[in-house]
N, C-alpha and C positions, 0 to 999 in steps of 0.2 A: 942476688936472688930477686926474682920478679915478684912484686906484691901480688897476693892472691886475687885482690879485686881487679887488678889490671889484667891478669891472666883470664879471669872469668869473663870479663866484658869483651876481651879479645875474641873469645870463642862465641860470644853471644850475638845473636841477630834478632831483629824485630819480627816476630811471628815465625821462628824456626832456626836455631843456631847451628852452624857448622854441619849442614847436611853434606853427605859424601859428595865429593867433587863430581860434577856431571860427566866429566871426561871418562870416568870409570865405565860408563855405559858404552863407550866406543868399542869395547872388546866384545860386545854381544853381536852375534852373527846377524840377527834380525830383530827389530823392536817388536815387542808384543803388541797385539791389537788393543786399542783403547777399550777399557772396560766400561760397560754401560752402568756406571755408578755416578753418584753426585760428585765424587772427587775428580772424575775424569771426563765428565760430560756436563755441559751447562744446564743447570736446572733454573728455570725462570724465577721461581720463588727465592731461591738462594742468591741468585744474582741480584734480585731486588733488595734482599736483606743486606748484602755487602755494599750496594750503592747507598743504602741508608746509613751505613757506617761511615762511608766517605762524605756523607752530608752531615755527619756528627749528630745524627738522629739515633742515638744509641738505644733508648727504650723501644722505639719503633722497630729497629733492626732485631732486637731480641724477641719482640713479639712475632715478627715474621719468621724467624728461625724456629721459635717454639711451636708455631702453628704448623710448619712443615714437619717438624719432628713428631708432633702428635699424630700425624698420618703416616709416618715412616719410622715406627718405633724401634726398628732393628738397625737403623743407620747411625753410625757414630759421628758422621760429619756434621750433623746439625748441632750436636753438643760441642764439637770443636768450634763451630761458628759462634755459638753462644759465648763460649769462653773467650774467643777472639774479640767479641764485642766489649767485654769487660776490660780486656787488656788494652784495646785501642782507646777506650774511654779514659783509662788511667794515664796512658801515654800522652793523650791529648791534654788532659788536665795538668800534667807535669811538663808540658811544652817540649817533649822529646823530639817530635817530628817537626822541628823548626831549624832554621839556620842559626838562631841564637844558641841552640844546643850543639849543632854540628860544627859550627865554626869556633866553638870554645873547646880547646884541646882537652882541658881538664874534665869538663862535663862529658865530652865525646867518649873518652876512654875510661871514665870512672863512674858514670851514671848520675842519678839525681841526688840532691842533698836532703830533700824533705822525705817525710814518711808517706807511703801510699794510703789510700782510703781503706780501712780495715774491712768494712762490709763489702766493698766492691771486690777486694781480693779474695774474701771468703767465697763469694758467688763465683768468681773465676775458678777457684780450686775445686768447688763442687761440680761445676760443669766439666772440668777436666777429668774428674773421677768418673763421672757418668760416661764420658766419651771412651775412656780406657776400658770400662766394664763392657760396653757394647762391642768394642773392637776385639777384645779377648774372647768374647762369646763367638764371634765370627771365626776366630782362629782355631776354635775347637774342631771345626770341620775342614779348615784349610789354613795351616799355619802361615802360608804366604799370601793370604787374602789381601789384594792390593788396597782395598778400601780400609781394611784394618791397619795396614802398615802406614797408609797415608795419615790416618787419624792419630796413630801412636807417635809417628814422627812429629806431627805438628803439636800434639799435646806436650811431649817432652821438650820440644823447642820453645814453646811459649812459656812453659814453666821455668826453663832455664833463663829466659829473658827476664821474667818477673823476679826471679831470685837475684839475678845479677844487677839489673838496672833499678828495680824498685825496692826490693826487700834487703838487698845487700847480703844475701846468704851465699857467699861466693863458692864455698865447697859444694853446697847443694847444686848450685848452678853448673859446676863442672860435671857432676854426676849425671845431671839431666842432659847435658850436652853430649856426653858419651852415649847415653841411651838413645838420643835422637839420631846420632850418627849411625848406630847399628841398624836401626829401623830403616833409615834412609838408604843405606847400602842395598838392602833387600828390595826396597821400593824401586830405586832407579834401575836396578837390573831388569825389572819387568817393564818399567815405564820411563825410559829416558826421554820420551816425547812429552812428558807431563811438564809443560812450561811453567806452571805456577811454582814448581820446586826449584827452578833455577835461582829464584831470588835469594834463597837462604845461603847456598854456597857462595853466591856472588857477594853478598854482604859480608860474610865471613872472610872471604878473600880480601875484600877492600879494607876491613878493619885491621886484619893482621898485617896487610901491606902498609897500613898507616902508622904502625908502631915504629919506634926508633930502632936503629940498627942493632943495639944491644938486645932488646927484647926479641927481635926477629931471629937473631943468631941463637939465642937460648931455645926458642921454640923449634928452630930447625933441627936441633939434636933430638927432639921428640917427634920428628916426622911431620911437623906442622909448618906449612908454607903459605905465604900470602902474596898476592899480586894485585895491586890496585887496578891496573888496566884490565886484567882478566876479570876481576870482580865486577867492574862496571859493565863489561861485555855480557856477563852472565845475567846481571840484574836487567840489562837491556832486553834480553830474550823474554823475560816475564813482562817487562813494560810494553813490549811489542805485541805479544800474543797470549798473555796469561788469561785465565778465565775469571777467577775471583780476585786475584791479587795484582792485577795489572795496574790499577791506580796507586796501590801501595808501592809497587816497584817504581812507578814513575816519580813519586815524591822522594823515595830513597835515592834514586839515580840523580834527580835534580839537586838534592842537597849535597851528594857526593861531588857532582859537577861544580857546584859552587866552591867546595873546598879545593878543587883542582884548578880553579880559575877558568873552567870551561863554560864561560858565561852564555854563549849562544845556545848550547845544549840545555843548560838550566832554564834559560828563558823560554825556550820552545816547550819543554816539558811542563813547566809551571803554567804557561799560557793554555796549553791543552787541558790541564787539570782545572784551571779556573773556568774555562769555557764549558767543560763537561759538567762541573759541579759549581754553578754560579752562586749557590747559597753557602758554600764552604768558605768561611772567613779566613781560615788558615791558608788555603791555596791562593786566595786573592792577596793576602798580606805578603806571602812569600814571593809572589810574582812581582808585587810592587817593590819589594826589597831588591830582587834580582835585577829589576829595571832601573834601580836608583831613583825611584819615584816615591813621593809621600804615600804613606799607608792611608787608604781611603778612610774618611772621617768616621764612617759607620763602624769601622773595625777598631777604632780607638776609644769608643764610648764605653 
């Protein structure tokens, strides 16, 4: 029998677990036109806020998101972004987005060993609650509102990640995974071109494909399949043309590439991240590790 923790983290991804496979959208006769919403069109303020996240300026990012939300009170995506800022911060503090985590098989498949910051996680959950409330308000007039579905998908996905990786509430994580999957199916039917969404099924595919043969065989009976190569290809779509999650997809793809001994790909992606975000110590450190170079002294102080 597969341990619950292993199953939960298998389905978990960073910022949105187990979204419905993007190939399901191939059955649609014609993609829907992109909605003029912050989830599907670039908003300069939100882009700036996410860039602040990638610079590890978490309080500044939250202030940016909160300012935009104060002028767009009916949009759930700002609250999703605020929640993401707390999750990103905790993942950073716990060194999840590093090769030390990814190349350690036990940590990669079972999550952190320490406890997360209680106040940070409370703020994270409060933001998720506000995002869900705003999304469901939009659904009163249109149950398939794409902005609402996007927010609900990410809210459930992030909560599943927090439950599995940080809080170790594995049964709760599985419930949230299922919830995220259902919202994602509806979302991708309307917007298969939403490249930010590819990162989630991609990471899920990669993690499932990384399990040993016994785990994959058991999951196969439940209709769950994983393919590391396909997963990396999907994450690559977001890394190439995502709006807000492109740098996130790049670090995830680079770390996966290191696991797969695809050193040239990892080095290229990490170099791009280091150049784009020169103040991000994590990107500089991971680039140095990938190149087999000493970590810059400023990063070890």
